Structures are given as structure tokens and as C-alpha cells.
N, C-alpha and C positions, 0 to 999 in steps of 0.2 A: 774180666771184673768190672763192675759197673762203677764209675767214678762218681763222686757225689755232686760234681757239677753237671752230670748228665740227666739227672733225675728231674723230670719236669716238675715245677714248683706250681701248685694250686693254692689259691687264697681260700681261706676258711669259709667266706660266703659263697663262692663258687661251690665247694663241696656240699654245703647245705643246700643251695639251689638244686644241684644235681640230684641229692637225696630225695627232695620233696618232689622233683620233677618225676623221678620214678615213681613215686606212690602218691600221686596226685588224687586218685579216687579214695585213697585210705584217709587222707589228709582232710578232704572234702567230707567224707563221712563223720570224721571225729569233729570237725568244726560245726556241722550239722546238729550234732548231738550235744554237743556243749551249748550252741546258741538255743536250743529248743530249752534246755534246763535253765539257761539264764534268763531267757525271755519269760518264763514263768515265775522265776524268782523276781524280776523287775515288776511284773504285773502284780503278783501278791505283795510287794512292798507298797507300791503306790495303792492298791485297794486298802491295805491296812492303815496307810496313811490317812487316807480320805476318811476312812470309818473312825479312826482316832481323832480327827479333827471335828466330825459332825457329831458324834455320840457322846453323851455323857459318860462320865467315869463308871457309874454303875451299868449303863446299858452296854458299854464296850466290855466290861467284865463279863456280862452275860453272854455277849458275843463271842469272847475269847473262850469262855467255857465251854459253849456249845462246838465251837470249831475244833478244840481239843478233844472232846467227847467224840466226834465224828472221825477225826484221825484215828483216834484209839480204837474205835469199833472196826474202822476200815482195816485196819493193821490184824485185828483179832480175827474178823470174819475171812481174811485172805490167807490166815495161817495154813501153810502146807500146800496152797494152790500154786505157787510159783515152782515148787519143786516137782510138781505133777507136769506143769507145763513145760519145764526144761527137759524133763524125761520124754515127753511126747515129742518135742521138738526135734530131740535127736534120733529117735527111733523111727516116728511116723510124722514127718513134716506137713503131710496133707491133712492131718486131723486138727491142726493148730486152729483154724476157723470154727470148728466144732467146740474146742475147749474155751475159745475165747468169745463165745456167742456170735460169731460172724464177724468180729472186729478183726 
């Protein structure tokens, strides 16, 4: 029978380090995805702050209206496209370039 004193003790940080080392590629991919989304968010924030400081209230209202309309139209026009793209990606991955117009 194993005695409690014979079990090697590992520090919690060592366990986390070993976990991350085994999954280095996965962690890198997650960080890349998060940084891309975060970068777009920071850029959008800086862009809107710059516009808010340079445009009058009426002009900024027009810009915000046009921006919101563009977002809504893009969501409406893309309705159902993502599900078809996922289905194609799982069945025929070589056709993804055709569905996304070469991107």
C-alpha cells in the first residue's frame, strides 16, 4: 500500500505549466483568436472616439445610423449562409474556397 509520504507533491503552478506545455499549439491558437477579436475591438473604439470628437452631434448621429443600418443589412444578407458554410466544411472541405469567393 502506498503511504501518503511516498506520493510526490507537485506545486499547482507546475501542474498548470505542464498542462500548458502539452497543449502549446492549442493555447497559441486560442490566444491568436482572442487577440484578433480584441484588436478589432480596440481599433473600433479608437475610431469611434476619434469620430465622436471631430463630428458634431447631428453628424455623428447620421454616422451611427448608417453604421447600424450597415450592420443590420449585413446580418440579414448573411442569413443562412453560415449554416451552409459549416455543412460544406464538414462534408467537402475542398469547396470552402468556392463558397467564400476564394478567401
